[in-house]
C-alpha positions in Angstrom: 8.0 -35.8 5.4 5.8 -33.2 3.7 7.2 -31.8 0.5 7.6 -28.0 0.5 5.2 -26.0 -1.5 6.5 -24.8 -4.8 4.5 -21.5 -4.5 4.6 -19.3 -1.4 1.6 -17.1 -0.6 1.5 -13.8 1.2 -1.8 -13.3 3.1 -2.4 -9.7 4.0 -5.1 -7.1 4.4 -5.9 -4.7 1.5 -3.9 -1.4 1.8 -3.9 2.0 0.2 -0.6 2.4 -1.7 1.1 0.2 0.9 4.2 1.0 2.8 7.6 -0.2 1.7 7.6 -3.1 4.2 4.6 -4.6 2.4 6.6 -4.7 -0.8 9.7 -6.1 0.8 7.6 -9.1 1.9 5.7 -9.3 -1.4 8.7 -9.7 -3.6 9.7 -12.9 -1.6 6.5 -14.8 -2.6 4.7 -16.0 -5.8 1.1 -15.4 -4.8 -0.6 -12.5 -3.0 -3.8 -13.4 -1.2 -5.9 -10.4 -0.1 -8.1 -10.8 3.0 -11.5 -9.5 2.1 -13.7 -11.2 4.7 -12.2 -9.5 7.8 -14.0 -6.7 9.6 -12.6 -3.2 8.7 -10.3 -2.0 11.3 -9.6 1.7 11.9 -6.1 3.4 12.2 -4.6 1.0 9.7 -3.1 1.1 6.2 -6.5 -0.1 4.9 -7.6 3.4 4.1 -4.5 5.5 4.8 -1.0 6.0 3.5 1.9 8.2 4.6 4.1 10.3 2.4 7.0 12.7 3.1 6.5 16.4 3.6 8.6 19.4 4.5 7.7 19.0 8.2 7.7 15.2 8.4 5.1 12.6 7.4 1.8 13.5 5.8 -1.3 11.3 6.2 -3.5 10.7 3.2 -6.8 9.1 4.4 -9.6 7.8 2.2 -13.0 8.9 3.7 -15.5 6.1 4.4 -19.3 6.3 4.0 -19.9 5.0 7.5 -16.9 6.6 9.1 -13.8 5.0 10.7 -15.7 3.2 13.5 -17.7 0.9 11.3 -17.7 -2.9 11.8 -18.2 -3.8 8.1 -16.7 -6.7 6.2 -13.8 -5.3 4.2 -15.2 -6.2 0.8 -18.3 -4.1 1.6 -16.6 -1.0 2.9 -17.8 2.0 0.8 -15.9 5.2 0.1 -17.5 8.5 0.8 -17.3 10.6 -2.3 -19.3 13.6 -0.9 -16.1 15.6 -1.1 -13.4 15.3 -3.9 -10.8 13.6 -1.6 -9.0 12.2 -4.7 -8.3 15.8 -6.0 -7.0 16.7 -2.5 -4.8 13.7 -2.3 -3.4 14.4 -5.8 -2.8 18.0 -5.0 -0.9 16.9 -1.8 1.2 14.4 -3.7 2.0 17.0 -6.4 3.0 19.6 -3.8 5.2 17.1 -1.9 6.9 15.3 -4.9 7.0 17.7 -7.8 10.8 18.3 -7.1 11.5 14.5 -6.9 13.5 12.9 -9.7 10.8 10.6 -10.9 7.5 12.4 -10.3 7.2 13.8 -13.8 7.8 10.4 -15.3 4.8 8.9 -13.4 2.6 12.0 -13.2 0.3 11.4 -16.2 -0.6 7.8 -15.4 -1.0 8.4 -11.7 -3.1 11.5 -12.2 -5.4 9.5 -14.5 -5.8 6.9 -11.6 -6.8 9.7 -9.2 -9.5 10.9 -11.6 -11.3 7.6 -11.6 -14.2 7.2 -9.2 -14.5 4.2 -7.0 -17.4 3.1 -4.7 -15.6 0.5 -2.7 -12.3 0.8 -0.7 -11.2 -2.6 -1.8 -11.5 -1.7 -5.5 -9.6 1.5 -5.0 -6.8 -0.3 -3.1 -6.5 -2.9 -5.8 -6.2 -0.2 -8.5 -3.4 1.4 -6.5 -1.7 -2.0 -5.9 -1.9 -2.9 -9.6 -0.5 0.4 -10.7 2.5 0.2 -8.2 3.1 -3.5 -9.2 3.3 -2.5 -12.8 5.7 0.3 -12.2 7.9 -1.9 -10.1 7.9 -4.6 -12.7 6.5 -7.4 -10.5 3.5 -9.6 -11.3 2.5 -11.9 -8.4 -0.6 -14.0 -8.9 -3.3 -12.1 -6.9 -6.2 -14.0 -5.2 -8.7 -13.2 -2.5 -10.0 -15.1 0.5 -13.5 -16.6 0.1 -14.1 -16.7 3.9 -12.4 -15.6 7.1 -10.0 -18.0 8.8 -8.4 -16.9 12.1 -5.3 -19.0 11.4 -3.7 -21.0 8.6 -1.6 -24.1 8.8 2.0 -23.1 7.9 2.4 -26.3 5.9 0.1 -24.7 3.3 2.9 -22.3 2.4 0.9 -19.3 3.5 2.8 -16.4 5.1 0.1 -14.8 7.3 0.9 -11.0 7.7 -2.5 -9.8 8.4 -2.3 -6.9 10.9 1.4 -7.6 11.2 2.2 -3.9 10.9 0.4 -0.8 12.0 1.1 2.9 11.3 3.9 4.1 13.5 5.7 0.7 13.5 9.1 0.8 11.8 10.4 -2.6 10.8 14.0 -3.4 10.5 15.8 -3.6 7.2 13.9 -0.9 5.4 15.9 0.5 2.4 17.5 3.9 2.9 17.5 6.4 0.0 17.6 10.1 -0.7 14.2 11.7 0.0 12.9 15.1 -1.1 13.0 16.7 2.3 15.7 14.5 3.8 18.1 17.3 4.6 15.4 19.1 6.6 13.6 16.2 8.3 16.1 13.4 8.2 15.3 10.0 6.7 11.7 8.8 7.3 11.5 5.0 6.9 8.7 2.9 5.6 6.6 5.5 3.9 4.2 4.6 1.1 5.7 2.8 -1.9 5.0 6.1 -3.8 7.8 7.8 -1.9 10.3 5.2 -3.0 9.0 5.3 -6.6 9.2 9.1 -6.9 12.6 9.2 -5.3 14.3 6.2 -7.0 12.2 5.3 -10.0 13.4 2.2 -11.8 15.9 1.5 -9.0 13.1 0.9 -6.5 12.9 -2.8 -7.0 16.7 -3.2 -6.6 16.5 -1.4 -3.3 13.6 -3.5 -2.1 15.7 -6.6 -2.8 
């Protein structure tokens, strides 16, 4: 009989400030492997995240140099910096969360992140991931694929969640917490991890567990 692997690996695509479901899965593994040899796919969390607004969800989308219909390997996808999209995203975040309990606590460091320029989507997503991991207090080993494999043998201890979730899909078991506009819109599940952090701060990891 094959011995179980001591380490468990989550294999998943690179995402922009991933949704809460991403983190519920991440905290159950030791290693995070980012898929970087897939072809970019539009209408996904790769270049978009969703936050809470007064009228429901707000989409933040990173513009790409070849547009959303490109068939480029993920590691080579370039960001279009012709317009200052980072300033727009930061302004939107500030407007949506300035009344949240923890926004002021994270404001300075997060604003500094949005002032850094990035050429590649993968690099920007990794910077967002590392910032959120640090705030949550988790430190999984992070690796990258070195080629594309359609499937992986489960005996390797790899949990393959690539394209497991798409925008609009709400998984079961998402934590429920007080949101900024909850009284007006009702609870909106599985938003970006930023929503949970701004609303719950240091309690976010406890809620994920």
